[in-house]
PADOPA-24868 format. One record per residue (C-alpha): residue number from 1; residue in three letters; chain; z, y negated, x negated. Coordinates in nm, 2 decimals, decimal comma. Layout:
PADOPA-24868
+-----+-----+-------+--------+--------+--------+
:   n : res : chain :      z :      y :      x :
+-----+-----+-------+--------+--------+--------+
: NUM : ALA :     A :      Z :      Y :      X :
...
+-----+-----+-------+--------+--------+--------+
***
This chain:
PADOPA-24868
+-----+-----+-------+--------+--------+--------+
:   n : res : chain :      z :      y :      x :
+-----+-----+-------+--------+--------+--------+
:   1 : MET :     A :   1,13 :   1,12 :  -0,97 :
:   2 : LYS :     A :   0,83 :   1,11 :  -0,71 :
:   3 : LYS :     A :   0,50 :   1,06 :  -0,83 :
:   4 : LYS :     A :   0,30 :   0,78 :  -0,64 :
:   5 : ILE :     A :  -0,09 :   0,74 :  -0,63 :
:   6 : ILE :     A :  -0,18 :   0,41 :  -0,66 :
:   7 : ALA :     A :  -0,48 :   0,18 :  -0,82 :
:   8 : MET :     A :  -0,47 :  -0,21 :  -0,86 :
:   9 : ALA :     A :  -0,69 :  -0,51 :  -0,75 :
:  10 : ILE :     A :  -0,66 :  -0,88 :  -0,77 :
:  11 : VAL :     A :  -0,97 :  -1,04 :  -0,58 :
:  12 : ALA :     A :  -0,80 :  -1,26 :  -0,32 :
:  13 : ALA :     A :  -0,56 :  -1,39 :  -0,56 :
:  14 : ALA :     A :  -0,81 :  -1,43 :  -0,84 :
:  15 : SER :     A :  -1,01 :  -1,66 :  -0,64 :
:  16 : GLY :     A :  -0,70 :  -1,86 :  -0,45 :
:  17 : THR :     A :  -0,64 :  -2,23 :  -0,39 :
:  18 : ALA :     A :  -0,47 :  -2,28 :  -0,71 :
:  19 : PHE :     A :  -0,85 :  -2,26 :  -0,92 :
:  20 : GLY :     A :  -0,94 :  -2,57 :  -1,05 :
:  21 : GLN :     A :  -0,60 :  -2,72 :  -1,06 :
:  22 : SER :     A :  -0,39 :  -2,80 :  -1,37 :
:  23 : ASN :     A :  -0,07 :  -2,81 :  -1,17 :
:  24 : VAL :     A :   0,12 :  -2,49 :  -1,01 :
:  25 : THR :     A :   0,11 :  -2,43 :  -0,65 :
:  26 : ILE :     A :   0,38 :  -2,30 :  -0,49 :
:  27 : TYR :     A :   0,34 :  -2,07 :  -0,20 :
:  28 : GLY :     A :   0,55 :  -1,83 :   0,02 :
:  29 : ASN :     A :   0,57 :  -1,65 :   0,34 :
:  30 : ILE :     A :   0,92 :  -1,59 :   0,55 :
:  31 : ASP :     A :   0,95 :  -1,31 :   0,84 :
:  32 : MET :     A :   1,22 :  -1,26 :   1,08 :
:  33 : GLY :     A :   1,23 :  -1,02 :   1,36 :
:  34 : TYR :     A :   1,42 :  -0,78 :   1,58 :
:  35 : MET :     A :   1,33 :  -0,42 :   1,53 :
:  36 : HIS :     A :   1,46 :  -0,13 :   1,72 :
:  37 : ARG :     A :   1,37 :   0,25 :   1,62 :
:  38 : SER :     A :   1,48 :   0,56 :   1,78 :
:  39 : GLY :     A :   1,35 :   0,92 :   1,87 :
:  40 : SER :     A :   1,30 :   1,26 :   1,72 :
:  41 : ASN :     A :   1,02 :   1,52 :   1,70 :
:  42 : GLY :     A :   0,90 :   1,75 :   1,45 :
:  43 : ALA :     A :   1,16 :   1,77 :   1,15 :
:  44 : VAL :     A :   1,28 :   1,42 :   1,24 :
:  45 : ALA :     A :   1,65 :   1,47 :   1,33 :
:  46 : SER :     A :   1,76 :   1,33 :   1,67 :
:  47 : GLY :     A :   2,07 :   1,11 :   1,70 :
:  48 : ARG :     A :   1,96 :   0,80 :   1,46 :
:  49 : THR :     A :   1,91 :   0,48 :   1,64 :
:  50 : GLN :     A :   1,88 :   0,17 :   1,46 :
:  51 : GLN :     A :   1,89 :  -0,21 :   1,54 :
:  52 : ALA :     A :   1,82 :  -0,48 :   1,28 :
:  53 : LEU :     A :   1,72 :  -0,82 :   1,23 :
:  54 : GLU :     A :   1,46 :  -0,83 :   0,91 :
:  55 : SER :     A :   1,11 :  -0,88 :   0,80 :
:  56 : ALA :     A :   0,92 :  -0,68 :   1,06 :
:  57 : ALA :     A :   0,59 :  -0,78 :   1,04 :
:  58 : SER :     A :   0,52 :  -0,91 :   0,69 :
:  59 : GLU :     A :   0,67 :  -0,94 :   0,35 :
:  60 : THR :     A :   0,89 :  -1,23 :   0,26 :
:  61 : TYR :     A :   0,83 :  -1,39 :  -0,07 :
:  62 : LEU :     A :   0,81 :  -1,68 :  -0,28 :
:  63 : GLY :     A :   0,52 :  -1,74 :  -0,54 :
:  64 : PHE :     A :   0,40 :  -1,96 :  -0,82 :
:  65 : LYS :     A :   0,02 :  -1,96 :  -0,91 :
:  66 : GLY :     A :  -0,19 :  -2,16 :  -1,10 :
:  67 : ALA :     A :  -0,49 :  -2,21 :  -1,31 :
:  68 : GLU :     A :  -0,61 :  -2,39 :  -1,62 :
:  69 : ASP :     A :  -0,96 :  -2,52 :  -1,69 :
:  70 : LEU :     A :  -1,04 :  -2,40 :  -2,06 :
:  71 : GLY :     A :  -1,38 :  -2,56 :  -2,06 :
:  72 : ASN :     A :  -1,73 :  -2,38 :  -2,06 :
:  73 : GLY :     A :  -1,65 :  -2,21 :  -1,74 :
:  74 : MET :     A :  -1,34 :  -2,02 :  -1,83 :
:  75 : LYS :     A :  -0,99 :  -2,07 :  -1,69 :
:  76 : ALA :     A :  -0,67 :  -1,91 :  -1,75 :
:  77 : LEU :     A :  -0,46 :  -1,80 :  -1,43 :
:  78 : PHE :     A :  -0,13 :  -1,67 :  -1,33 :
:  79 : ASP :     A :   0,07 :  -1,55 :  -1,05 :
:  80 : LEU :     A :   0,43 :  -1,49 :  -1,03 :
:  81 : GLN :     A :   0,54 :  -1,36 :  -0,69 :
:  82 : TYR :     A :   0,91 :  -1,29 :  -0,59 :
:  83 : LEU :     A :   1,04 :  -1,09 :  -0,28 :
:  84 : ILE :     A :   1,31 :  -1,17 :  -0,06 :
:  85 : ASP :     A :   1,53 :  -1,01 :   0,20 :
:  86 : PRO :     A :   1,57 :  -1,32 :   0,44 :
:  87 : ASP :     A :   1,81 :  -1,13 :   0,66 :
:  88 : VAL :     A :   2,07 :  -1,06 :   0,40 :
:  89 : GLY :     A :   1,96 :  -1,31 :   0,14 :
:  90 : GLY :     A :   1,93 :  -1,04 :  -0,11 :
:  91 : SER :     A :   1,62 :  -1,04 :  -0,37 :
:  92 : PRO :     A :   1,43 :  -0,68 :  -0,40 :
:  93 : GLY :     A :   1,26 :  -0,82 :  -0,72 :
:  94 : PHE :     A :   0,94 :  -0,93 :  -0,84 :
:  95 : GLY :     A :   0,62 :  -0,84 :  -0,62 :
:  96 : ARG :     A :   0,30 :  -0,89 :  -0,84 :
:  97 : SER :     A :   0,30 :  -1,07 :  -1,17 :
:  98 : TYR :     A :   0,01 :  -1,13 :  -1,39 :
:  99 : VAL :     A :  -0,17 :  -1,35 :  -1,63 :
: 100 : GLY :     A :  -0,58 :  -1,35 :  -1,70 :
: 101 : LEU :     A :  -0,89 :  -1,50 :  -1,79 :
: 102 : THR :     A :  -1,19 :  -1,58 :  -1,53 :
: 103 : GLY :     A :  -1,50 :  -1,72 :  -1,61 :
: 104 : GLY :     A :  -1,87 :  -1,61 :  -1,56 :
: 105 : PHE :     A :  -1,84 :  -1,25 :  -1,70 :
: 106 : GLY :     A :  -1,55 :  -1,21 :  -1,39 :
: 107 : THR :     A :  -1,17 :  -1,17 :  -1,41 :
: 108 : VAL :     A :  -0,97 :  -0,98 :  -1,63 :
: 109 : VAL :     A :  -0,59 :  -0,97 :  -1,54 :
: 110 : ALA :     A :  -0,26 :  -0,78 :  -1,66 :
: 111 : GLY :     A :   0,09 :  -0,74 :  -1,55 :
: 112 : LYS :     A :   0,24 :  -0,57 :  -1,24 :
: 113 : LEU :     A :  -0,07 :  -0,57 :  -1,01 :
: 114 : ASP :     A :  -0,12 :  -0,51 :  -0,63 :
: 115 : GLY :     A :  -0,21 :  -0,15 :  -0,56 :
: 116 : LEU :     A :  -0,61 :  -0,09 :  -0,48 :
: 117 : ARG :     A :  -0,57 :   0,21 :  -0,26 :
: 118 : TYR :     A :  -0,28 :   0,03 :  -0,10 :
: 119 : GLY :     A :  -0,51 :  -0,25 :  -0,05 :
: 120 : VAL :     A :  -0,79 :  -0,08 :   0,11 :
: 121 : TYR :     A :  -0,54 :   0,08 :   0,39 :
: 122 : GLY :     A :  -0,43 :  -0,29 :   0,43 :
: 123 : LYS :     A :  -0,76 :  -0,42 :   0,44 :
: 124 : TYR :     A :  -0,89 :  -0,18 :   0,73 :
: 125 : ASN :     A :  -0,56 :  -0,14 :   0,95 :
: 126 : PRO :     A :  -0,53 :  -0,43 :   1,20 :
: 127 : PHE :     A :  -0,15 :  -0,40 :   1,17 :
: 128 : THR :     A :  -0,20 :  -0,45 :   0,76 :
: 129 : ASN :     A :   0,06 :  -0,26 :   0,54 :
: 130 : TYR :     A :   0,37 :  -0,42 :   0,66 :
: 131 : SER :     A :   0,47 :  -0,36 :   1,01 :
: 132 : ILE :     A :   0,61 :  -0,07 :   1,23 :
: 133 : GLY :     A :   0,24 :  -0,04 :   1,36 :
: 134 : ASN :     A :   0,10 :   0,03 :   0,97 :
: 135 : PHE :     A :  -0,06 :   0,36 :   0,86 :
: 136 : ALA :     A :   0,02 :   0,32 :   0,48 :
: 137 : SER :     A :   0,38 :   0,47 :   0,54 :
: 138 : MET :     A :   0,21 :   0,77 :   0,66 :
: 139 : THR :     A :   0,09 :   0,87 :   0,30 :
: 140 : THR :     A :   0,20 :   0,87 :  -0,05 :
: 141 : GLN :     A :   0,17 :   0,47 :  -0,15 :
: 142 : TYR :     A :   0,28 :   0,24 :  -0,41 :
: 143 : ASP :     A :   0,24 :  -0,10 :  -0,33 :
: 144 : ARG :     A :   0,22 :  -0,23 :  -0,66 :
: 145 : ALA :     A :   0,15 :  -0,07 :  -1,03 :
: 146 : ALA :     A :   0,33 :  -0,17 :  -1,33 :
: 147 : ASN :     A :   0,20 :  -0,19 :  -1,70 :
: 148 : ALA :     A :  -0,18 :  -0,24 :  -1,54 :
: 149 : VAL :     A :  -0,49 :  -0,40 :  -1,65 :
: 150 : ALA :     A :  -0,78 :  -0,46 :  -1,39 :
: 151 : TYR :     A :  -1,12 :  -0,61 :  -1,43 :
: 152 : ILE :     A :  -1,31 :  -0,77 :  -1,12 :
: 153 : SER :     A :  -1,67 :  -0,83 :  -1,17 :
: 154 : PRO :     A :  -1,87 :  -1,12 :  -1,02 :
: 155 : SER :     A :  -2,02 :  -1,05 :  -0,67 :
: 156 : PHE :     A :  -2,39 :  -0,92 :  -0,68 :
: 157 : SER :     A :  -2,58 :  -0,92 :  -0,35 :
: 158 : GLY :     A :  -2,24 :  -0,88 :  -0,18 :
: 159 : PHE :     A :  -2,13 :  -0,60 :  -0,44 :
: 160 : THR :     A :  -1,80 :  -0,63 :  -0,63 :
: 161 : LEU :     A :  -1,67 :  -0,37 :  -0,88 :
: 162 : ILE :     A :  -1,31 :  -0,33 :  -0,97 :
: 163 : LEU :     A :  -1,21 :  -0,12 :  -1,28 :
: 164 : ALA :     A :  -0,82 :  -0,06 :  -1,32 :
: 165 : THR :     A :  -0,57 :   0,12 :  -1,56 :
: 166 : SER :     A :  -0,21 :   0,17 :  -1,60 :
: 167 : THR :     A :  -0,04 :   0,29 :  -1,89 :
: 168 : ASN :     A :   0,27 :   0,40 :  -1,67 :
: 169 : THR :     A :   0,25 :   0,30 :  -1,30 :
: 170 : GLN :     A :   0,62 :   0,32 :  -1,21 :
: 171 : THR :     A :   0,84 :   0,18 :  -1,49 :
: 172 : GLN :     A :   0,86 :   0,11 :  -1,86 :
: 173 : GLU :     A :   0,66 :   0,35 :  -2,10 :
: 174 : GLY :     A :   0,85 :   0,62 :  -2,20 :
: 175 : ALA :     A :   1,13 :   0,63 :  -1,94 :
: 176 : LEU :     A :   0,98 :   0,88 :  -1,73 :
: 177 : ASN :     A :   1,01 :   1,21 :  -1,94 :
: 178 : GLY :     A :   1,33 :   1,30 :  -1,80 :
: 179 : VAL :     A :   1,20 :   1,35 :  -1,43 :
: 180 : HIS :     A :   0,95 :   1,62 :  -1,51 :
: 181 : VAL :     A :   1,02 :   1,98 :  -1,54 :
: 182 : PRO :     A :   1,04 :   2,09 :  -1,79 :
: 183 : ALA :     A :   1,17 :   1,76 :  -1,94 :
: 184 : LYS :     A :   1,02 :   1,64 :  -2,28 :
: 185 : THR :     A :   1,16 :   1,51 :  -2,57 :
: 186 : ALA :     A :   1,28 :   1,15 :  -2,51 :
: 187 : GLY :     A :   1,10 :   0,84 :  -2,63 :
: 188 : GLY :     A :   0,72 :   0,81 :  -2,70 :
: 189 : ASN :     A :   0,49 :   0,82 :  -2,39 :
: 190 : LYS :     A :   0,56 :   1,17 :  -2,24 :
: 191 : GLY :     A :   0,57 :   1,16 :  -1,88 :
: 192 : ASP :     A :   0,41 :   0,84 :  -1,85 :
: 193 : ASP :     A :   0,23 :   0,82 :  -1,51 :
: 194 : ARG :     A :  -0,13 :   0,71 :  -1,64 :
: 195 : LEU :     A :  -0,36 :   0,58 :  -1,40 :
: 196 : PHE :     A :  -0,76 :   0,52 :  -1,39 :
: 197 : SER :     A :  -0,95 :   0,38 :  -1,09 :
: 198 : ILE :     A :  -1,27 :   0,24 :  -0,99 :
: 199 : ASN :     A :  -1,35 :   0,04 :  -0,67 :
: 200 : LEU :     A :  -1,68 :  -0,05 :  -0,51 :
: 201 : ILE :     A :  -1,66 :  -0,31 :  -0,24 :
: 202 : TYR :     A :  -1,97 :  -0,44 :  -0,02 :
: 203 : ALA :     A :  -1,90 :  -0,74 :   0,20 :
: 204 : ASN :     A :  -2,17 :  -0,88 :   0,40 :
: 205 : GLY :     A :  -2,13 :  -1,11 :   0,69 :
: 206 : PRO :     A :  -1,93 :  -0,92 :   0,97 :
: 207 : LEU :     A :  -1,98 :  -0,58 :   0,77 :
: 208 : SER :     A :  -1,74 :  -0,47 :   0,49 :
: 209 : VAL :     A :  -1,70 :  -0,15 :   0,32 :
: 210 : ASP :     A :  -1,47 :  -0,01 :   0,02 :
: 211 : LEU :     A :  -1,52 :   0,30 :  -0,15 :
: 212 : ASP :     A :  -1,21 :   0,40 :  -0,41 :
: 213 : TYR :     A :  -1,18 :   0,69 :  -0,68 :
: 214 : GLU :     A :  -0,86 :   0,73 :  -0,86 :
: 215 : THR :     A :  -0,69 :   0,99 :  -1,06 :
: 216 : THR :     A :  -0,35 :   0,99 :  -1,19 :
: 217 : LYS :     A :  -0,19 :   1,26 :  -1,48 :
: 218 : ALA :     A :   0,16 :   1,26 :  -1,64 :
: 219 : VAL :     A :   0,11 :   1,25 :  -2,01 :
: 220 : GLY :     A :   0,19 :   1,55 :  -2,18 :
: 221 : TYR :     A :   0,18 :   1,78 :  -1,90 :
: 222 : SER :     A :  -0,10 :   2,01 :  -1,84 :
: 223 : ASP :     A :  -0,26 :   2,07 :  -1,49 :
: 224 : SER :     A :  -0,05 :   1,78 :  -1,35 :
: 225 : ARG :     A :  -0,36 :   1,56 :  -1,24 :
: 226 : LEU :     A :  -0,39 :   1,39 :  -0,89 :
: 227 : TYR :     A :  -0,72 :   1,30 :  -0,75 :
: 228 : VAL :     A :  -0,79 :   1,05 :  -0,46 :
: 229 : LEU :     A :  -1,09 :   0,95 :  -0,26 :
: 230 : THR :     A :  -1,07 :   0,67 :  -0,01 :
: 231 : THR :     A :  -1,34 :   0,49 :   0,19 :
: 232 : GLY :     A :  -1,28 :   0,23 :   0,47 :
: 233 : ALA :     A :  -1,50 :   0,02 :   0,67 :
: 234 : SER :     A :  -1,50 :  -0,27 :   0,92 :
: 235 : TYR :     A :  -1,77 :  -0,47 :   1,15 :
: 236 : ASP :     A :  -1,69 :  -0,76 :   1,35 :
: 237 : PHE :     A :  -1,87 :  -0,79 :   1,66 :
: 238 : GLY :     A :  -1,71 :  -1,12 :   1,74 :
: 239 : VAL :     A :  -1,55 :  -0,98 :   2,08 :
: 240 : VAL :     A :  -1,40 :  -0,70 :   1,86 :
: 241 : LYS :     A :  -1,32 :  -0,62 :   1,52 :
: 242 : VAL :     A :  -1,36 :  -0,23 :   1,48 :
: 243 : SER :     A :  -1,24 :  -0,07 :   1,15 :
: 244 : GLY :     A :  -1,16 :   0,29 :   1,01 :
: 245 : LEU :     A :  -1,03 :   0,49 :   0,71 :
: 246 : TYR :     A :  -1,07 :   0,81 :   0,58 :
: 247 : ASP :     A :  -0,85 :   0,95 :   0,25 :
: 248 : VAL :     A :  -0,84 :   1,28 :   0,04 :
: 249 : ILE :     A :  -0,56 :   1,36 :  -0,17 :
: 250 : LYS :     A :  -0,56 :   1,65 :  -0,41 :
: 251 : GLY :     A :  -0,35 :   1,77 :  -0,69 :
: 252 : ASP :     A :  -0,31 :   2,04 :  -0,97 :
: 253 : GLU :     A :  -0,05 :   2,31 :  -0,91 :
: 254 : ASN :     A :   0,18 :   2,14 :  -1,18 :
: 255 : SER :     A :   0,14 :   1,79 :  -1,05 :
: 256 : LEU :     A :   0,37 :   1,92 :  -0,78 :
: 257 : ILE :     A :   0,64 :   2,10 :  -1,00 :
: 258 : GLY :     A :   0,97 :   1,93 :  -1,05 :
: 259 : GLY :     A :   0,91 :   1,67 :  -0,77 :
: 260 : ASN :     A :   0,66 :   1,47 :  -0,95 :
: 261 : ILE :     A :   0,48 :   1,40 :  -0,62 :
: 262 : ASP :     A :   0,64 :   1,28 :  -0,31 :
: 263 : LEU :     A :   0,56 :   1,49 :   0,00 :
: 264 : ASP :     A :   0,69 :   1,21 :   0,22 :
: 265 : GLY :     A :   0,62 :   1,36 :   0,58 :
: 266 : ALA :     A :   0,75 :   1,73 :   0,51 :
: 267 : THR :     A :   1,09 :   1,86 :   0,57 :
: 268 : ALA :     A :   1,39 :   1,80 :   0,33 :
: 269 : GLY :     A :   1,34 :   2,15 :   0,18 :
: 270 : LEU :     A :   0,98 :   2,12 :   0,14 :
: 271 : GLN :     A :   1,02 :   1,76 :  -0,04 :
: 272 : ASN :     A :   1,18 :   1,96 :  -0,30 :
: 273 : LEU :     A :   0,87 :   2,21 :  -0,32 :
: 274 : GLY :     A :   1,06 :   2,50 :  -0,21 :
: 275 : GLY :     A :   0,81 :   2,58 :   0,03 :
: 276 : LEU :     A :   0,51 :   2,58 :  -0,21 :
: 277 : ALA :     A :   0,42 :   2,90 :  -0,35 :
: 278 : ALA :     A :   0,31 :   2,96 :  -0,72 :
: 279 : GLY :     A :  -0,06 :   2,85 :  -0,79 :
: 280 : GLN :     A :  -0,07 :   2,65 :  -0,45 :
: 281 : ASP :     A :  -0,25 :   2,30 :  -0,52 :
: 282 : TYR :     A :  -0,19 :   2,00 :  -0,31 :
: 283 : ASP :     A :  -0,43 :   1,86 :  -0,04 :
: 284 : ARG :     A :  -0,39 :   1,65 :   0,22 :
: 285 : ARG :     A :  -0,63 :   1,43 :   0,43 :
: 286 : ASN :     A :  -0,55 :   1,13 :   0,62 :
: 287 : TRP :     A :  -0,78 :   0,87 :   0,87 :
: 288 : PHE :     A :  -0,72 :   0,61 :   1,12 :
: 289 : VAL :     A :  -0,93 :   0,38 :   1,32 :
: 290 : GLY :     A :  -0,85 :   0,04 :   1,47 :
: 291 : VAL :     A :  -0,95 :  -0,24 :   1,67 :
: 292 : GLU :     A :  -0,84 :  -0,61 :   1,70 :
: 293 : VAL :     A :  -0,95 :  -0,83 :   1,99 :
: 294 : PRO :     A :  -0,93 :  -1,21 :   1,99 :
: 295 : LEU :     A :  -0,82 :  -1,31 :   2,34 :
: 296 : ASN :     A :  -0,89 :  -1,67 :   2,24 :
: 297 : GLU :     A :  -0,84 :  -1,91 :   1,97 :
: 298 : ARG :     A :  -0,46 :  -1,83 :   1,94 :
: 299 : ALA :     A :  -0,38 :  -1,49 :   2,07 :
: 300 : ARG :     A :  -0,52 :  -1,15 :   1,97 :
: 301 : VAL :     A :  -0,42 :  -0,78 :   2,04 :
: 302 : LEU :     A :  -0,42 :  -0,49 :   1,79 :
: 303 : ALA :     A :  -0,45 :  -0,13 :   1,83 :
: 304 : SER :     A :  -0,47 :   0,18 :   1,60 :
: 305 : TYR :     A :  -0,47 :   0,55 :   1,58 :
: 306 : GLY :     A :  -0,45 :   0,80 :   1,30 :
: 307 : ARG :     A :  -0,39 :   1,14 :   1,17 :
: 308 : VAL :     A :  -0,25 :   1,33 :   0,85 :
: 309 : LYS :     A :  -0,40 :   1,69 :   0,80 :
: 310 : ASP :     A :  -0,16 :   1,87 :   0,57 :
: 311 : ARG :     A :  -0,36 :   2,15 :   0,41 :
: 312 : THR :     A :  -0,08 :   2,26 :   0,17 :
: 313 : LEU :     A :   0,21 :   2,33 :   0,42 :
: 314 : SER :     A :   0,19 :   2,46 :   0,76 :
: 315 : ASP :     A :   0,27 :   2,28 :   1,04 :
: 316 : ALA :     A :   0,30 :   1,96 :   0,90 :
: 317 : ASP :     A :   0,05 :   1,74 :   1,05 :
: 318 : ALA :     A :   0,12 :   1,43 :   1,21 :
: 319 : SER :     A :  -0,04 :   1,15 :   1,40 :
: 320 : LYS :     A :   0,07 :   0,77 :   1,50 :
: 321 : TRP :     A :  -0,07 :   0,54 :   1,74 :
: 322 : ALA :     A :   0,03 :   0,17 :   1,78 :
: 323 : VAL :     A :  -0,04 :  -0,15 :   1,99 :
: 324 : GLY :     A :   0,07 :  -0,51 :   1,92 :
: 325 : ALA :     A :   0,00 :  -0,87 :   1,98 :
: 326 : ARG :     A :  -0,01 :  -1,19 :   1,76 :
: 327 : TYR :     A :   0,01 :  -1,54 :   1,91 :
: 328 : ALA :     A :  -0,04 :  -1,84 :   1,65 :
: 329 : LEU :     A :   0,15 :  -2,15 :   1,72 :
: 330 : SER :     A :  -0,02 :  -2,31 :   1,43 :
: 331 : LYS :     A :  -0,24 :  -2,22 :   1,13 :
: 332 : ARG :     A :   0,05 :  -2,13 :   0,95 :
: 333 : THR :     A :   0,31 :  -1,99 :   1,22 :
: 334 : GLU :     A :   0,27 :  -1,67 :   1,44 :
: 335 : LEU :     A :   0,48 :  -1,47 :   1,70 :
: 336 : TYR :     A :   0,45 :  -1,11 :   1,69 :
: 337 : ALA :     A :   0,52 :  -0,80 :   1,93 :
: 338 : ASP :     A :   0,44 :  -0,43 :   1,80 :
: 339 : TYR :     A :   0,51 :  -0,07 :   1,94 :
: 340 : ALA :     A :   0,44 :   0,24 :   1,74 :
: 341 : GLN :     A :   0,51 :   0,59 :   1,79 :
: 342 : ILE :     A :   0,48 :   0,91 :   1,58 :
: 343 : ARG :     A :   0,44 :   1,26 :   1,70 :
: 344 : ASN :     A :   0,50 :   1,52 :   1,42 :
: 345 : ASP :     A :   0,43 :   1,90 :   1,39 :
: 346 : SER :     A :   0,75 :   2,12 :   1,33 :
: 347 : ASN :     A :   0,74 :   2,09 :   0,95 :
: 348 : ALA :     A :   0,65 :   1,70 :   0,93 :
: 349 : ALA :     A :   0,92 :   1,45 :   0,90 :
: 350 : PHE :     A :   0,72 :   1,11 :   0,93 :
: 351 : ALA :     A :   0,95 :   0,81 :   1,06 :
: 352 : ILE :     A :   0,89 :   0,47 :   1,17 :
: 353 : ASN :     A :   0,88 :   0,23 :   0,87 :
: 354 : PRO :     A :   0,76 :  -0,12 :   0,86 :
: 355 : LYS :     A :   0,70 :  -0,11 :   0,46 :
: 356 : GLY :     A :   0,38 :   0,03 :   0,38 :
: 357 : ASN :     A :   0,50 :   0,30 :   0,15 :
: 358 : SER :     A :   0,73 :   0,62 :   0,20 :
: 359 : ASN :     A :   1,01 :   0,48 :  -0,06 :
: 360 : GLY :     A :   1,29 :   0,53 :   0,19 :
: 361 : GLY :     A :   1,36 :   0,32 :   0,51 :
: 362 : GLY :     A :   1,22 :   0,54 :   0,79 :
: 363 : VAL :     A :   1,42 :   0,57 :   1,09 :
: 364 : GLY :     A :   1,32 :   0,75 :   1,43 :
: 365 : VAL :     A :   0,96 :   0,81 :   1,57 :
: 366 : LYS :     A :   0,96 :   0,53 :   1,82 :
: 367 : GLY :     A :   0,98 :   0,17 :   1,72 :
: 368 : VAL :     A :   0,93 :  -0,21 :   1,87 :
: 369 : ALA :     A :   0,95 :  -0,53 :   1,69 :
: 370 : VAL :     A :   0,93 :  -0,89 :   1,79 :
: 371 : GLY :     A :   0,94 :  -1,20 :   1,59 :
: 372 : MET :     A :   0,81 :  -1,49 :   1,38 :
: 373 : LYS :     A :   0,68 :  -1,54 :   1,07 :
: 374 : HIS :     A :   0,56 :  -1,90 :   0,89 :
: 375 : SER :     A :   0,34 :  -1,91 :   0,54 :
: 376 : PHE :     A :   0,32 :  -2,19 :   0,32 :
+-----+-----+-------+--------+--------+--------+
***
C-alpha cells in the first residue's frame, strides 16, 4: 500500500453560497475533452500512445451542500460531493463529504476532507490540480483524507489558521496493518496512517501566501514518520498574475520499508524500494513557478515550469513545463486548450496525468488536451 502525504482544509466550502439558507444547494461541474498523450524519455518506456475522451481540465462531480441557522450566530453545515466519469457513465465515488459547525469561533468540520497540501498546489498553479498541465501529479499527493477533522479560524488582519488531523488518511481504521512489513496483528489501529497538519494563510488584496507543515506516521511502527513543508505565494499585478511554490518532503528510513511510500517518479524497481540502501532516508524537493495573463474579459493564457529534485535516488530528477489557454463563453461555460511536456532523468518515470495525484493514469511525456467545461 502506498503511503500518501496529505492534509485537509475546508475554507471556500465553509463559506459558500449555501450559508444562510435553510434549503439544499445543488451544484456541480461537467468536463469533456479530447486528450492525446505520447512520447518517452528517462524510464518512461516508448510505445504507449493514448487518445481519449474524458474530463481533461477539471473534475466532473455532482454535489449537495447546505447550512441551517441555529441561532446566536451559529450554523450547522454539510457537503456531499460525488465524482463522476462522464465519458463512460462510471462513478468513482465520493469526493469530499463532511458535517460541521461554524460561528464566531471559526469552523469545525469532520468527514472526508480536501487535502490541504493538495489545495496549496492547486491554488498556486495556474493549471490547478486537474489538467495535463498540473504539477501536483509530479509529487506524492492524496487529493482527500478520510477520517479527518479540521478547524478553520476566523480571519484576523488577513491571517487564517487551519489545524487538521486524520486518524487514518486512506481507509477505515485498522485496515492498513497488512500493507506494512512486517504486518501487525489484525484489528485495532496498527498501521493506521495518522496525520497532523497546520496551515497559515495570509491574503491581502493582490497578495496571497500559504505556509503548511504536516507530518504523518504509521501507528505501531517506529521510524516511520514523514514530514512535509510547503510554501506558496502569488501576486496579481492586473496585467499578469505570478505564482510559485516550494516543497520539501522527508521521511525516516522505515517509512520507506514495505512500500509504505509511493516513489511515483522512480523506475519500477525503485518503486519497490530495491534501490534504497539500509539506513537511507527519503528526501525530495519540488518547486514550480506560473503565470496567468488575461487578454480580455473572456480570454486568458497560462504557463508554468517546475522541477523535482530527488535526493534519495540518483538520476531521478525531472522537470515539466506547460502552456494553455482558456476562453469563457459565459460565467459558467469555458473552452480550454493545454499542452505539457515532461523531461525525466534516466531513473525518473513521471508521465502525463491530468489527475493531480500519482495514483496511476500516467501515459507518455507529452500531452495535448482540448475541450469544454460547464459548472452549475
